[in-house]
C-alpha positions in Angstrom: 89.0 116.4 147.8 91.3 118.7 149.7 94.2 117.4 151.8 92.4 118.4 155.0 89.4 116.4 154.1 91.4 113.2 153.5 92.7 113.4 157.0 89.3 113.3 158.7 88.9 110.1 160.8 85.6 108.2 161.4 85.4 109.8 164.8 85.5 113.2 163.3 83.1 112.4 160.4 79.7 111.4 161.7 78.6 109.7 158.5 81.9 107.8 158.2 81.5 106.6 161.7 77.9 105.6 161.1 79.0 103.6 158.0 81.8 101.8 159.9 79.5 101.0 162.8 76.6 99.8 160.6 79.0 97.6 158.6 80.2 96.0 161.8 76.7 95.3 163.1 75.7 94.0 159.7 78.7 91.6 159.8 77.7 90.4 163.2 74.1 89.8 162.0 75.3 88.0 158.9 77.5 85.7 161.0 74.4 84.9 163.1 72.4 84.1 159.9 75.1 81.9 158.5 75.4 79.9 161.8 71.6 79.6 161.8 71.4 79.6 165.6 72.2 81.4 168.8 75.0 80.0 170.9 74.0 77.5 173.5 74.5 78.2 177.2 76.4 75.0 178.0 76.8 73.8 181.6 80.1 75.0 182.7 80.7 78.5 184.2 83.1 79.3 181.3 80.4 78.3 178.7 77.8 80.5 180.5 80.2 83.4 180.7 81.1 83.0 177.1 77.5 83.2 176.0 76.8 86.1 178.3 79.7 88.0 176.7 78.4 87.1 173.2 75.1 88.7 174.0 76.7 91.7 175.7 79.0 92.3 172.6 76.0 92.2 170.3 74.0 94.5 172.5 76.9 97.0 172.7 77.2 96.9 168.9 73.6 97.9 168.6 73.9 100.6 171.2 76.9 102.0 169.3 75.0 102.0 166.0 72.1 103.8 167.6 74.6 106.4 169.1 76.1 107.0 165.6 72.7 107.4 164.0 71.8 110.0 166.7 75.1 111.8 166.0 74.4 112.0 162.3 70.8 113.2 162.9 72.1 115.8 165.3 74.8 116.9 162.8 72.3 117.2 160.0 69.8 119.1 162.2 72.6 121.5 163.2 73.7 122.0 159.6 70.2 123.0 158.5 69.8 125.6 161.3 
C-alpha cells in the first residue's frame, strides 16, 4: 500500500465509509436485540423526548447507511464506465 493510500479517510473512501456506517448500525441493532425491547415512552415530557430522540437516532443511522450504499454503488458504476 502506498503512503497516499494510507492517508485516505472514510469520507474519501466510499467502501471504508460504508463499512464504518454498517458497523455502527449493526451495533445499534445488536444493542436492541440484547435489551430485548424498545424503550418505553414514559409519562414525563423528558421521557417522551428521550424516546423520540432514540427513534430519530436509529432512523438517521439507517438513512446514513442507505446513503453510503448508494455512494458505493455509484462509485462502482462510474468505475465500470
